[in-house]
SERO-4910 file (N, C-alpha, C, O; in steps of 0.05 Angstrom, whole numbers):
BEGIN
 pado doro    nc1    nc2    nc3   cac1   cac2   cac3    cc1    cc2    cc3    oc1    oc2    oc3
  Met    A     16    -24      0      0      0      0     17     25      0     10     45    -13
  Thr    A     39     25     14     57     48     16     68     56    -11     67     79    -19
  Gly    A     77     36    -26     88     42    -53     66     52    -72     71     68    -89
  Leu    A     42     41    -69     20     49    -86     13     78    -83      3     91   -101
  Met    A     17     89    -59     11    117    -54     26    135    -73     16    156    -81
  Gly    A     51    128    -80     66    145    -98     54    146   -125     60    164   -141
  Phe    A     38    126   -132     25    126   -158     -3    139   -157    -13    148   -178
  Leu    A    -15    140   -133    -42    151   -130    -41    181   -124    -58    196   -132
  Ile    A    -21    190   -109    -19    218   -101    -18    237   -125    -32    258   -124
  Pro    A     -3    231   -146     -3    249   -169    -31    253   -181    -38    275   -191
  Leu    A    -47    232   -181    -75    234   -191    -92    252   -174   -108    268   -184
  Val    A    -88    250   -148   -103    267   -129    -94    296   -132   -111    314   -132
  Ile    A    -68    301   -135    -58    328   -138    -69    341   -164    -77    364   -164
  Ala    A    -68    325   -185    -78    336   -211   -107    343   -210   -116    361   -225
  Ala    A   -123    329   -194   -152    334   -192   -158    356   -173   -181    366   -172
  Ala    A   -139    364   -157   -144    385   -136   -146    413   -149   -133    418   -169
  Pro    A   -162    430   -137   -163    458   -146   -136    471   -142   -120    464   -124
  Thr    A   -130    491   -159   -104    505   -159    -98    517   -132    -75    517   -123
  Glu    A   -118    527   -118   -112    540    -92   -103    520    -70    -92    529    -50
  Phe    A   -107    494    -75    -98    474    -56    -71    463    -62    -60    446    -47
  Ile    A    -59    471    -84    -33    461    -93    -12    481    -85    -14    505    -92
  Asn    A      9    472    -71     30    489    -61     56    484    -76     71    466    -68
  Val    A     61    500    -96     87    498   -110     98    527   -113     82    546   -115
  Pro    A    124    530   -113    135    557   -118    127    567   -145    125    551   -164
  Arg    A    123    593   -148    116    605   -173     91    593   -185     90    586   -209
  Lys    A     72    589   -167     47    576   -175     34    588   -200     23    573   -217
  Asp    A     34    614   -202     21    627   -225     33    618   -251     19    615   -271
  Tyr    A     59    614   -251     73    606   -275     68    576   -281     60    568   -303
  Trp    A     74    559   -261     74    530   -265     46    518   -269     43    498   -281
  Leu    A     26    531   -257     -1    521   -260    -18    536   -280    -43    534   -281
  Ala    A     -5    553   -296    -19    566   -318    -30    545   -337    -18    524   -340
  Pro    A    -53    550   -349    -65    530   -366    -47    518   -387    -49    494   -393
  Glu    A    -29    534   -399    -11    523   -420     11    505   -409     24    491   -424
  Arg    A     17    507   -383     39    491   -371     29    471   -350     44    454   -341
  Arg    A      4    471   -344     -7    454   -323     -3    425   -328      6    410   -310
  Glu    A     -8    416   -352     -5    387   -358     24    378   -356     30    357   -345
  Glu    A     42    395   -366     71    388   -364     80    388   -335     97    372   -327
  Thr    A     70    407   -319     77    408   -291     69    382   -277     84    371   -261
  Phe    A     44    373   -282     35    349   -269     49    324   -280     52    304   -265
  Arg    A     57    325   -305     73    302   -316    100    300   -301    109    279   -295
  Phe    A    112    323   -297    138    324   -283    134    313   -254    150    297   -245
  Leu    A    114    323   -240    109    314   -213    103    284   -212    112    269   -195
  Arg    A     86    274   -231     79    246   -232    104    229   -236    107    209   -222
  Thr    A    121    237   -254    145    221   -259    163    221   -234    174    200   -227
  His    A    166    244   -222    183    246   -198    171    228   -175    186    213   -162
  Leu    A    145    230   -170    133    214   -149    133    184   -155    134    168   -136
  Glu    A    131    177   -180    132    149   -187    159    137   -182    162    114   -172
  Trp    A    180    152   -188    207    143   -182    212    141   -152    225    122   -142
  Phe    A    200    160   -137    202    159   -108    188    134    -97    199    121    -79
  Ala    A    165    128   -108    150    104   -100    166     79   -106    166     60    -90
  Cys    A    181     78   -128    198     56   -135    220     53   -114    227     31   -106
  Gly    A    231     75   -105    252     74    -85    241     64    -59    254     48    -45
  Val    A    217     72    -51    205     62    -26    200     32    -29    206     17    -10
  Leu    A    190     23    -51    185     -5    -55    211    -21    -54    211    -43    -42
  Phe    A    232    -10    -65    258    -24    -64    267    -28    -35    275    -50    -27
  Val    A    265     -7    -19    273     -9     10    256    -29     24    266    -45     39
  Leu    A    230    -28     20    212    -47     33    217    -76     25    218    -94     41
  Leu    A    221    -80     -1    227   -107    -11    253   -118     -1    256   -141      6
  Tyr    A    273   -100      0    300   -109     11    297   -116     40    308   -137     48
  Ala    A    284   -100     56    281   -106     84    265   -132     88    272   -148    106
  Ala    A    244   -135     73    228   -160     75    245   -184     68    243   -205     81
  Ser    A    261   -182     46    277   -205     38    298   -212     60    303   -236     64
  Gln    A    309   -192     73    328   -197     94    315   -210    118    326   -228    131
  Ala    A    290   -201    124    275   -213    147    268   -242    141    270   -260    158
  Ile    A    261   -248    116    254   -275    108    279   -293    110    278   -315    120
  Lys    A    302   -283     99    327   -298    101    335   -304    130    344   -326    136
  Ala    A    331   -285    147    338   -288    175    321   -309    189    329   -321    209
  Asn    A    297   -315    178    279   -334    191    279   -361    177    263   -378    184
  Leu    A    296   -365    158    299   -391    145    313   -411    163    327   -402    181
  Pro    A    309   -437    158    321   -457    176    352   -455    178    363   -463    198
  Glu    A    365   -444    158    394   -441    160    403   -420    180    426   -418    187
  His    A    384   -404    189    389   -383    209    411   -363    200    429   -357    215
  Ala    A    408   -354    175    426   -333    166    421   -308    182    398   -301    187
  Pro    A    442   -294    190    437   -269    206    423   -248    189    426   -246    165
  Phe    A    409   -231    203    395   -209    190    416   -190    178    435   -183    192
  Gly    A    413   -182    153    432   -165    140    429   -135    147    422   -119    131
  Ala    A    435   -129    172    432   -101    182    450    -82    167    443    -59    161
  Gln    A    475    -90    162    494    -73    149    484    -66    121    486    -44    112
  Gly    A    475    -87    107    464    -83     80    440    -64     80    437    -47     62
  Leu    A    423    -67    100    400    -50    102    408    -21    108    395     -3     98
  Leu    A    428    -17    123    438     10    128    448     23    103    444     46     98
  Tyr    A    462      7     86    471     17     60    447     24     42    448     45     29
  Val    A    427      7     42    403     13     26    390     38     36    381     55     20
  Leu    A    387     41     62    374     65     73    391     90     68    380    111     62
  Ala    A    417     88     69    434    111     63    431    119     33    429    142     27
  Gly    A    430     99     16    425    104    -12    398    117    -17    395    135    -34
  Phe    A    378    107     -3    351    119     -5    351    148      5    337    165     -7
  Leu    A    365    153     26    367    181     36    380    199     15    370    221     10
  Leu    A    401    190      2    414    206    -19    395    209    -43    394    231    -54
  Phe    A    381    188    -50    362    189    -71    340    209    -65    332    225    -83
  Thr    A    330    210    -41    310    229    -32    320    257    -32    306    275    -42
  Leu    A    344    261    -22    356    288    -22    360    299    -51    354    322    -57
  Ala    A    370    281    -68    374    289    -96    348    296   -109    346    315   -125
  Gly    A    327    280   -104    301    286   -115    289    312   -105    276    327   -120
  Thr    A    293    318    -79    283    342    -68    297    366    -80    285    386    -87
  Val    A    324    364    -84    339    386    -97    329    390   -125    326    412   -134
  Arg    A    324    368   -139    315    370   -167    287    384   -168    283    401   -185
  Leu    A    269    376   -150    243    389   -149    246    419   -144    233    435   -157
  Met    A    262    426   -124    265    454   -117    277    470   -140    268    492   -146
  Arg    A    298    459   -152    310    473   -175    291    477   -198    291    497   -211
  His    A    275    456   -203    256    458   -225    235    479   -221    229    495   -238
  Phe    A    223    479   -197    201    497   -192    208    526   -184    193    544   -188
  Tyr    A    232    530   -174    241    557   -168    252    571   -192    253    596   -192
  Arg    A    260    556   -212    271    568   -236    249    573   -257    236    554   -265
  Val    A    245    597   -265    225    604   -285    241    613   -310    257    632   -308
  Pro    A    236    600   -333    250    608   -357    244    638   -364    222    647   -360
  Arg    A    265    651   -374    261    679   -382    243    680   -407    244    663   -424
  Gln    A    227    701   -407    210    705   -430    222    727   -446    225    749   -437
  Asp    A    228    721   -471    239    741   -489    217    760   -499    197    751   -509
  Ser    A    221    786   -494    200    805   -502    210    824   -524    195    841   -533
***
């Protein structure tokens, strides 16, 4: 269910009225001519984030299953810490990308 939220949230955001959406430079990014592209960018970003969440959950579950097998393999805590550190970097990079995208408004040649 957690991973599925990353695929459902963009649909909810796209259906929300403009006054309920909080992005920098809202007048520019949610203008009718850019609205669809803005939501496509958000959807793509959130879908990749959901994939990252699913990866962390699946890795942790696989390690828990391995630890409970009859061979009694130890829980891979060190591996899980590496996966979590990678997920943290992935999240930080995604946040920076979102901020750079929405704070930057292309110049209009007049």
